[in-house]
C-alpha positions as CSV (number, residue, x, y, z in Angstrom):
1,M,78.6,33.2,58.3
2,S,81.0,35.0,56.5
3,D,79.3,38.1,56.5
4,S,78.8,37.5,60.5
5,S,83.0,36.9,61.4
6,N,83.7,40.3,59.4
7,G,81.5,42.3,60.6
8,Q,83.7,40.6,64.7
9,S,87.0,41.1,63.1
10,R,85.9,45.0,61.9
11,E,84.9,45.5,65.3
12,S,87.7,43.5,67.1
13,L,89.9,46.0,64.9
14,I,88.2,49.1,65.8
15,V,88.5,47.9,69.3
16,F,92.0,47.3,69.3
17,V,92.5,50.6,66.9
18,N,91.1,52.2,69.8
19,F,92.9,50.9,72.7
20,T,96.7,51.4,71.6
21,K,95.6,55.1,71.0
22,G,94.5,54.9,74.1
23,L,97.8,54.0,76.1
24,F,99.7,56.4,73.0
25,F,98.1,59.8,74.2
26,L,98.2,57.8,78.3
27,A,101.9,57.5,77.3
28,L,102.8,61.0,76.0
29,T,100.7,62.6,78.7
30,V,102.9,60.9,81.4
31,T,105.4,61.3,79.4
32,L,105.0,65.3,78.9
33,S,104.1,65.4,83.2
34,S,107.2,63.9,84.0
35,A,109.2,66.6,81.7
36,A,107.5,69.4,83.2
37,Y,107.6,67.7,87.0
38,L,112.3,67.4,85.7
39,L,112.0,71.0,84.1
40,L,110.8,72.8,87.8
41,T,112.3,70.6,89.8
42,N,116.0,70.6,88.2
43,P,118.3,73.4,89.9
44,E,120.2,72.8,87.0
45,L,117.4,73.7,83.9
46,N,115.7,76.0,86.3
47,R,119.2,78.4,87.8
48,P,118.4,81.2,85.1
49,L,115.0,81.0,86.3
50,Y,115.9,81.2,89.6
51,Q,118.2,83.8,89.5
52,D,115.7,85.9,87.7
53,N,113.6,86.3,89.7
54,A,115.7,86.0,92.9
55,E,117.1,90.1,91.3
56,L,114.1,91.2,90.6
57,E,112.8,90.4,94.5
58,K,116.4,91.9,95.3
59,Q,115.9,94.6,92.7
60,E,112.4,95.3,94.2
61,A,113.4,95.5,97.8
62,E,116.4,97.6,97.1
63,K,114.1,99.9,95.4
64,Q,111.3,99.9,98.7
65,D,114.5,100.2,100.9
66,A,115.8,103.5,99.2
67,E,112.5,105.1,99.4
68,P,112.2,107.5,102.2
69,K,110.9,105.7,105.5
70,K,108.8,108.2,108.0
71,W,108.0,107.5,112.0
72,S,103.7,107.3,111.7
73,Y,102.8,108.3,115.1
74,T,100.0,108.2,117.7
75,S,99.9,111.7,120.7
76,L,96.1,110.9,121.9
77,S,96.4,108.5,122.9
78,D,97.4,107.1,126.9
79,V,97.0,104.5,129.7
80,A,93.1,103.9,129.8
81,V,93.6,103.4,133.9
82,A,90.3,105.1,137.0
83,S,93.3,105.5,139.5
84,E,94.9,108.4,139.5
85,K,97.8,106.9,141.4
86,Y,98.6,105.2,137.8
87,P,102.6,106.6,137.4
88,I,103.1,106.6,134.1
89,V,101.6,108.5,131.0
90,V,102.2,107.7,127.9
91,L,103.4,110.6,125.3
92,R,103.3,109.2,122.3
93,T,103.7,106.1,120.1
94,G,104.7,105.4,116.5
95,F,106.4,103.0,114.2
96,K,108.0,102.7,111.0
97,V,109.6,100.0,108.4
98,I,113.8,100.7,109.2
99,R,114.7,98.1,106.6
100,V,113.8,96.1,103.7
101,G,114.7,92.6,102.8
102,P,114.4,90.2,99.8
103,Q,111.8,87.9,101.5
104,K,111.4,89.6,105.2
105,S,111.0,93.6,106.3
106,L,112.1,95.0,109.8
107,V,109.8,97.5,111.7
108,G,111.1,100.0,114.4
109,W,108.7,100.4,116.8
110,K,108.7,103.7,119.9
111,Y,107.0,104.0,123.1
112,E,108.1,107.5,125.4
113,I,105.9,108.2,128.6
114,V,107.1,110.0,131.8
115,N,106.6,107.8,135.0
116,T,105.4,110.6,137.2
117,S,105.9,108.9,140.2
118,P,107.4,111.0,142.8
119,S,110.3,107.9,144.0
120,T,109.8,104.6,142.7
121,K,111.4,103.1,139.6
122,Y,109.8,101.0,137.5
123,V,110.0,98.6,134.6
124,P,107.5,98.7,132.0
125,E,107.4,96.2,129.8
126,V,105.4,96.9,126.2
127,E,103.8,94.5,123.5
128,F,103.4,97.0,120.5
129,E,100.8,95.1,118.0
130,L,101.0,95.7,114.3
131,Q,98.1,95.6,112.7
132,D,96.0,96.3,109.3
133,E,93.2,99.3,108.8
134,D,91.1,97.8,110.0
135,G,92.7,96.2,112.7
136,F,93.4,92.8,111.6
137,Y,97.0,91.5,112.9
138,I,99.9,91.7,111.0
139,A,103.0,91.2,114.0
140,S,104.2,91.9,117.0
141,G,106.7,92.4,120.1
142,R,107.7,92.9,123.5
143,S,110.6,94.9,125.0
144,D,111.0,96.9,128.5
145,S,113.6,99.6,129.3
146,I,113.5,101.5,133.0
147,A,111.3,104.0,134.0
148,Q,113.4,106.4,136.2
149,P,110.5,108.1,138.5
150,E,109.9,111.9,137.9
151,S,111.7,110.9,133.9
152,Y,111.3,110.7,130.5
153,G,111.6,107.6,128.8
154,V,111.7,105.2,125.5
155,I,110.5,102.2,125.7
156,T,112.1,101.0,121.7
157,G,112.2,97.4,120.1
158,T,112.0,95.7,116.2
159,I,109.5,93.8,114.6
160,E,110.3,91.6,111.6
161,I,107.2,90.7,109.4
162,D,106.6,89.9,105.2
163,N,106.8,91.8,102.6
164,I,104.0,90.9,101.7
165,D,102.3,92.4,104.6
166,L,104.1,96.0,104.6
167,G,100.8,97.6,102.2
168,R,98.7,96.7,104.8
169,L,100.8,98.0,107.2
170,S,98.7,101.0,109.2
171,Q,98.3,101.7,112.5
172,S,99.0,99.9,116.1
173,S,97.9,98.7,119.4
174,W,99.3,97.8,123.1
175,V,99.6,96.2,126.2
176,I,101.8,97.6,128.9
177,Q,103.1,96.6,132.7
178,L,104.6,97.7,135.0
179,S,107.1,95.3,137.1
180,S,106.5,96.5,140.0
181,N,103.5,96.3,142.3
182,W,102.1,100.4,141.5
183,E,99.0,100.2,143.2
184,V,101.2,99.4,147.0
185,N,103.9,101.7,145.7
186,E,101.7,104.3,145.1
187,A,99.9,104.3,148.1
188,G,100.7,107.9,149.3
189,T,101.5,109.4,146.2
190,A,99.4,112.7,146.8
191,G,97.2,114.8,143.3
192,K,96.1,113.8,139.4
193,R,98.3,112.0,137.8
194,Y,98.0,115.1,134.7
195,D,99.0,117.7,137.0
196,R,101.9,115.3,138.0
197,L,102.8,115.5,134.6
198,K,102.3,119.6,134.5
199,A,105.0,119.8,136.9
200,L,107.3,118.0,135.1
201,A,107.1,119.7,131.3
202,Q,109.7,122.3,132.2
203,S,112.1,119.7,133.2
204,Q,111.4,116.5,131.6
205,L,109.3,116.9,127.5
206,P,111.7,116.4,124.4
207,A,111.7,118.8,121.7
208,W,109.2,117.7,120.4
209,A,106.6,117.5,122.6
210,R,107.5,121.1,123.0
211,E,106.3,122.2,119.6
212,E,103.4,119.8,119.6
213,A,102.2,121.5,123.0
214,E,101.8,124.3,120.6
215,D,99.0,123.2,119.1
216,E,96.2,124.7,120.5
217,F,93.6,122.5,119.6
218,L,95.4,119.0,121.4
219,G,94.2,121.1,124.4
220,V,90.4,121.4,122.8
221,F,90.6,117.6,122.7
222,S,93.0,115.9,125.2
223,D,93.5,116.3,128.9
224,K,96.9,115.4,128.5
225,W,97.9,117.8,126.2
226,K,95.6,121.0,128.5
227,A,98.2,120.0,131.2
228,I,101.5,120.0,129.0
229,Q,100.4,123.4,127.4
230,V,99.3,124.3,131.1
231,G,102.7,123.3,132.4
232,L,104.9,125.3,129.5
233,G,103.2,128.4,130.5
234,L,101.6,128.1,126.8
235,E,98.8,131.1,126.4
236,F,96.3,131.0,123.6
237,P,93.6,133.3,122.7
238,K,90.4,133.0,124.5
239,D,86.9,132.5,122.7
240,D,85.7,135.9,123.5
241,E,89.3,136.7,121.7
242,N,88.8,135.7,118.5
243,A,85.6,135.9,118.8
244,E,86.2,139.8,119.3
245,T,88.9,139.5,116.4
246,N,87.1,138.0,114.0
247,S,83.9,140.8,113.7
248,N,86.6,143.2,113.2
């Protein structure tokens, strides 16, 4: 009976000791967790850490903001319409980062057009979308402007994006809508759209378009730029002349 009682006592003692250890480690875990939570959430305790992070973000933003920013332009695209009576020709579109902030950045975009309508003023509205190199959406914005008949015009806007997306910024897409019914307005308009553009080339095209038109190969790959080149009176050596020159 004595040995049995002693065995039961030892087992009870072991159980008690293990239970006590469990409570101790549980209390220790709760205490450490509470301390860590207070450390992370208490603004007074974390003020130096927050200040350091904010200062680093500010320095990085200032560094990026100081770097030269260049426009990314596309000049080969145009409105995909079958009707030759459609009045708008898109000369080029582009975007660039114009300001870098601590958390967000501002991207400016530009949409340059010629309204070839002989008599109708339009208000084109453009939805401009920023994309990564795979065509995935980053952000978008809308803007409009008045396009006088037979005139060059520019539509501009800004889009705010998260700084985390700056590295993804690669390309853009757009959709244009006209404020009035161009099919009704241009029902009596004669000629082809690019022929009307050609007639306006000397008087309406900006300096950059005149310079870019001097690239012969633009006219090879783009009917739009071929019309501009002809309208500006630019002449390039013919293929047979090039071949004769190379042979000599």
